[in-house]
N, C-alpha and C positions, 0 to 999 in steps of 0.2 A: 504494500500500500504506500503511495507517495507520502513523504513527510508532511507536506502542506495539508493534505487531506486528513491525516492522522492528527495533526495539531488542531485543525478546525473541529474535528469530531470531539477531541478532548475538551476544548474550550466550550463548545455547545453543550456537551454532556454535563459539564460542571455548572453552567448557567441553568440548564433544565433541572438538574438535581436540586439546586438551591431554590428554584422557583417551586418545585414540588414540596420541598421542606418548608418553604414560606407558607404554603397553603396548609400543610399539616400543623405548623406551629400555631396557627390560629385556632385549630381544633383542640389540640392537647396542651397548649401553652408551653410546649417544649421548644428548644431552640436548636435548629440544625447547625451542624458544624460550619464555621466560616461565616455566620451571619450575626448581626447585632440587632437587638430590639430597639426600635426608635419610635416613640410616641404611638404605640399600638401597631407599628409596622416593623418589618425587618429590613435592614440594609444588606444588600447583596455584595457590595464591594466592587461594583462595576458602574461605569457611567454609560447610559444608553442614549443613542441618537436616532431613535425610531419615532414613530408618529407621536406628536404632542409631548415631547420631553420638556420638563420644566427648565426654564432659563437657558436652554441650548440655543445658540445663535442660528438664524435662518439658514445660513449656508452649511449647516451641519445636521439637518433633519432629513431623514430618508425613510420612505414608506414602501416603495416597490422596487423589484429587481429590474431596473431599467436605468438608462442614462438620465440624469436629472439636470435641469438647467435652472439656475437661480439668477435673479437680477440683483446685483450688488454694486452700489455706487454708480449706477447707470450702465454697468457692463453686464453682459451675459457670462456666467461662469458655468461650464459644463463639467459634470462629475460622473464618470463611468462607475458601474458597480464594483470594478476592481480597485477603485480609489476611494469609495464611499465607506467610511468607518461607521459601523452601527453599534459597536460596544467596545469599551476599553477598560483596562484596569483603572481604578479610581485614583489616578494621580491628581492630587488636589493641593491647594495652598491657601493660606491666609495672605491675601495680596495677589495682584495680577501683573506685576512688572515683568514683561517679557524680555526687556533689554538688560536689566540688572537683576537677574533671577535670584541671586543670593540674598536680596533684601526681603523676599517672600519667606514665609514660614511653612514648611512642608511636614513638620512633625507634631505640631500642636494646632490643628485646624478645627475651628468652631463651626458647628452647623448641624442642626437636625437631631442632636443627641446631647445629653447632659455631660458626656465626657468628650475630650478632644479626639479627633481622628488623626491618622498618620498616613501619608502616602506609602504605597508599597515600593519595594525594590530600591530602598535607600542606600546610598553610599555616604555614610556620615549623616549630614543634615540635608543632602540634596538627592532627589530621585535620579536613578541611572536611566530609567526609561520605563516602558510598560508594554504589555501585550495588547494588541488591537485586533478586532474581528471586522473584516470587510464584508460588504454586502454579497460579494460572490463566494463567501464562506471560507476564504483563506485567512489565516492568522499570521501575524508578523510581530516582531519585536520592533518597537519604535524608540530610538534614543531620545532622552529628555531634551537634548539640544535641538532636536527636530520637532518638538511639540510646541503648540501654541495654546493659549487660553481659548476654550470653545464655549464658555458660558458667560452670562451676564450676572452681575451681583456676586455676593460671596456665599460660600467659599468658591474659589475658582477651580474648574476642572480643566485639565490639560490632556490633549491627545494630538 
């Protein structure tokens, strides 16, 4: 089996298992491995860019397996399914400075829960990168240096 397919299958299986666990947790009040209880809901540890995601910028919302065209600052932007990220590790920060990234905080991020969050895949205080799932179902590692902020308001999510 090709490595890309196997990686996609593993990523999707993990998300599916966490979603199943999410539904089960509401029934038995247990918490599935890898999830956090947040105001009556569970946090899955991923950022999603599918239909109607909260605070995700317009050019990062994808609904169908097709090339998508966005109007952005008067220009048409075309994104093919092989370039459209629909889920990513929850690389997040308090602050959204893309030029001076070290001024943002990635280890004590407030938002949606009484305890602070932390970005995954840290090298000291800075993220190294994260896994991203594309609409065509391939998974890739994206270096943090290649990520940008994809949400409005705080906390900031990067992919």
